[in-house]
N, C-alpha and C positions, 0 to 999 in steps of 0.2 A: 427619810432612811430609816425610820423605826419599821415600817413594813416590810424592808429588803427581804428580812430572813424569813420572814414566813412565805414571801411570794417563790421564793428558790427552794425552800422547802416543799411546798405543794408540788413544784415542776420535778425534783432532783431526787427527792428521798418517800419510798411508799413504805412507812413504818405501820402495821395493823395490828394495835392492840388486842391480843389475848385471841389469835388464829386459832380455832379450831374448824381443821376443812371439815365438810360434809359429802354427804352423797350430791350425785346429780341428778336429775329426775328427766334430761334427755342427751342425747346426744348432740356434740358441739360443731359448729362448722357449716350449720345446714342452711335452709331458706329463713330469714328472720322473721317472717311472719308465721311459718310453722312453729319455730321456736317460742314464740310469745303464747299462741296458741295453748302448746303442751305447758308453759308456764302458768297460766291461766286455771289448766285442769288442776295442775299440781296443787295452786295455791286455794280452789275451793275445796279440793279434800282435807284441808288444815283450816278450812273455817272461814276463809274470806269471802264475803259475799259476793253476788254476780253481780247486783249493783255497783259495787265498788270498781270490781273486774272489768267490768262493761268500758266503765268510762278511762280506769288506769291502762288497759291494754289499748284503747284507741289513741290514748296521749302519749303512749310510750315508743319513740323513734330509736334507730340505729344511729349511733354518731361515729362516724370514723375518726374524728380528730382524739378519741377516748383510745384506742387502739393504736394509733399512733403514739400516743402519751407512755402508754404500758409498754410501747417496743423501745423506748431509747432508753438509755443508761439513767439510774435514779440516783446514784451514788454522788457524797460530797467530794470532790477535789482539793478542798480548804483544808489545810493543816488545823490543828485542833486550836491553836491560837487565834487564828483569824477566824473561825468559826465561831468559836467563843465570844470573841470579843464582839463582835455582831451582833449574837444572841442575848448576850449578859451585857445589857444597855441601859443607861438611867432612865429611858421611858418605861421600862419594864420593873426597873425593879423601885421605881418612886410610885409607879400606879400598882403594883403589886400589893404594897405595904398600904394603899390606900384601899385596895380589897379586902386586905385584913380587918381594918376597922368598918368598912360598909356592910360586911358580910359575917361578923363576928359570931353572933348566931348562929348562924349557918355552919360555919367551919367548925365551933366547938361541938354543934350535933353529929358531924361528921369524924369528929375524932372519938366520941363516946361511943357512936355505933360501930366505926368499921376501923378506928385506931390510927389513922392517916391525919400525919400533921399539916396544918395549914400551907406549909412553904410547899410541901411536896406537891399538894395540888393546884397550886398557886403557879409554881412553874412550868407544871405541865400547861396550865391554862394559856400562860403567855408563850410558852412555845410554838404553841399548837395555831395558835391564832389570836395574838396579841390582846388578849380576855376579848374575845368575839369581835374583835374588828374586820378580821379578815379570815371569812369562813368559805371562801369559795363561791363561783357562781356558776360551777356546772351542774345542769339537772341530775338529779339524784337518779331518779328510774329509768333515765338515757344512760347516763353511765353504768349501771349495775347491769342493765340488758345488756349493753354491748359488750361489756367485760363476761358475762356470762355467757353468752354465745358464741365467746370466741374458744378456741381450742387453747389456749395456753395457760390457763387458771379456772376451767368450768366450777371445778371442786370448791373451791374459796367463793365465786360468785353467785353460783346459781344458787345456795341456798341463801344469801344474802339478798337478793332480788325478791325473793318468796319474804324476807323477814321484812322489807323495807312495805311489801303487798300489805302483811298483816300488819305494822305501822302506822298503814293509812286506814285500815279498817279501822284501830284503835281511836283514831284521831290522833294521833302524833305528830304526824307529817301529811302533806296532799303531794297532789302529784306535780306542783310545782316548789315544791323544795329543792333548794340549791344547797351544792355543797362543793367538798374537794374531788378531783377530776377520778379518783379511784372508789367514790362511793361515801369516805365518813360524810358527817353529818356534825353540825354543831359547835359548841363553843370549846370543847374538848375534841372534838374530831373521832366519832366512835362510828362503827359499824353496824348496820342495823342488827343483826342479830344481836350483836353486845346490849344496843339499848333494849332490846325486846327483856334480855335475860336481866340486866343491871339497872335498868334505867329507873328513876327515884324522881317522884312528884315534888320536891322540896318546897314549892309554895303553896300545895294543897289546892290548884286550882281543877285539879282533876284531869289533866294532861301533862306529858313527859314530853315538854319542849327545852332540848337541848340547844336551839339555835336562839332563842329570845328570853330564857329565864336562866339568869346568873345559879337561883336556886339548886334549880333542876341539873345543871352541868356540874357544880359543886359534889354535891351529894351522890352522883352516879358514878362521876370518876372516883370517887373514894369508894364506892361499891366494888367496884372494876380492880381498882388497885390492892384493896383487901381480898378480892377471890385470885389475883394472883400471886399471894403470898406474904403480904405486907405484915409486919411484926411489931405490935404496938410498941412502942418507947425504945423499939433497937436503932442502931445508928446505920446510915445507907452510904455515907461517903466521908473521908476526914482527911484533910490535906497534910503532907508529911516532909520533913528535911530528911535528905539524905546524905551520907559522909561520901566524902570525895571516890574514896577508895572502897564504895559498897559493890556486893558483889549483882552486878546488873541482871545477869542472866536469871536471878530468881524474881525479876517480875514478870507479869503476865497471867492469865488464868490456866487455871489446872495446877498452881505454885501456892497456894494457901498456906499461910501459917497462922500461929498464933498472936495476939499483940506482944506478950510476954517473948516469943522469940526474935518478932521483928526488933522488939527495943534492945535485946541482946546482939541483934546484928547491926544496932547504930542508929535505927530510924527514930526521928523524934517527932510525936504530935507536933503541929503549929500552932496549935489552939489548946493551950495549956488546962483550958478549963473540963478539955474532953475528958471524963475519966470513966471508964468502962473497964466490965470483968475481962483481965489479963487471958483468959482462957479463949477469948471470943478471935473466931479464924475470920481471915480474911486476905485480898486479893492484893496484890501491889501494882497499880497501873503507872504508865507512862507514856500519857498520850503525844506526847513531841519528844522521846528520847530523855536521856538523860538529864540534860542541861533544859529540859521541860518541866511544867507541874508535877509533880508526884501526888498520889492519890492511895487511902487504903479503901477497897471499897469490900463493904458487908455484906452478908446474908441478903440485906434488902436491896442491895444494888440491882439484883437478879431482876426485879419487879422492874426495873429500867429498862432492861433487856427485852424482858416481855413486850413491853410497852413499845419498843422501836429496838431494831437490833443492828441499828448503827453506832458503832463504837464511840463516834464523835457526838455525836445525837445523847446519846445517854449520860456520858461523864459533863457535857454542857449541861444537860437537865439536871443532875445531881448536884453540880456545883451551884446553877441557879438556885436551887432552893436552899442549899449553904448560907449564900449570898443574903437571903430573904430574911433568912432567920439571924442576922447580926455576923455572918464570919466574913473574915477580909477576902479581897480579892486576892486569886493566887499569886503565888511567885514562881519566878524562871530567870535562867541565867542566859538569855538569849540563845534560844537552840538554834540550829538552823533551821531553815524553812522546808518545807517537802519540796520534793523532787519535782519538775515541771512536767506535764504530761510525757510528752515525747521521752524525757529521760525516765519516767518510772515506765513505760513500756519497754525502753533498752534493756532496763534492768528487770522486769519479768521475764522478757525472752532469756535473757542470760540466764535466769536463775534456771527458769525452766530446760534450758539446753544441757544445763549439769545434772537435770534429772530431779530438780525440787517442784513440787506441788503448789502451784503460784494461782490455781483455778482459772478464771479466765484475764487472758492479758488483755488490760481494759485501762492501764493507767492509774488506778487506783490501789492504794496503801489498803489491802483489806488485811484480813486475819491471816488469810494462809501466806503472801506476801509477807508481811510481820514474822511471821514464823520462820519462813525459808530465809529470810535475813539473819534474825536471829543464829540460826545454825552457823551459816556462815561465817558471821561476827565471833562465833565460839572457835571455829576452824583456824581463822585468822589469830585470833590473840586479842581482837579487839573486845571493846565495851560490848555486850551483848543485850543493847539495849532496842533491839528490833528497831531502830529510827535508821533508814540508810540516808548517808548523805552523797556528794557529788565525790569526795572522797572515798568511800566505800564502793562507789559506781566504778570509778577509774581503776580498782583493785581487781574488779572482776575482770576488765576489759584485756 
């Protein structure tokens, strides 16, 4: 059971850390052998040796399974409570703290150099691969070449394919390296360009090996998180308790307030030991409506959204980091469960028919659907917590 979440994650969510779209080196959708020839020519210009490229190009194969996976829906249909209960489990909490002890010197170095706490790094390490146990078994070159030659996102994957060839030239990976189906590699699941730019040789063996070497994975993750904008010593997420008569419409992104303002509105920090500047701004998050857990997300939470843009994943990862640091499990008041897929699709169609932008009608409670629900809740005089219930759905019909 401990690996259930990771297997689902590999198949259903595609969150790319620190994506910067690059330029393509050739057209997409044509003959695969011609595509590889043009990839070889481009990599040669960037310093990859002909000897490495001959072997690499010869072994690289198109994998239609990768394209099939890329076309499938990859967003979670679980509620925050269901997802976080699976992701924040005893295995991760116990073994995360063991990692603190085993790699204390490395974590100390990561904090000194990059300002990133061990809890934050370890939570990502757990969420991504269960500390390296489940890294994916897709050939990385085949995955990247297949995606790079396809026309859906060549601007992302063509530069990543070339970066993988550069990593082979450098000796950090080889033609047989495996990972996630979308090309992420190693214990913290990073794409080749990020490894090239932010990779750290943590054990000083002359290689950056995110697959086999925890020291490399820890310091590389810290370097990337720092680059994403992490502020040393600043908070990222704090659980709060809200009054029954709270103005629920104040929750959500784009409605930041200072700690002082939140306190004046009756918001109480659950962890009394948390004492910070009252002028710090934060956003109130209600991942499962007014009866679910409530959190204040601070500036550092933006890093989580850069790592993975799934709202449920990021709040879970941030809370896991807090739990690893000694925080209590979140509280809730038995919120209504998430609508089933059929009901969610019905809801989205009804919202769309009334002129609301819900994005793709896919049965997933995404940001646009949440916003549409919030606006209608206000119109109906309901608690505007962006959480659709069966009662709300009946009102629309």
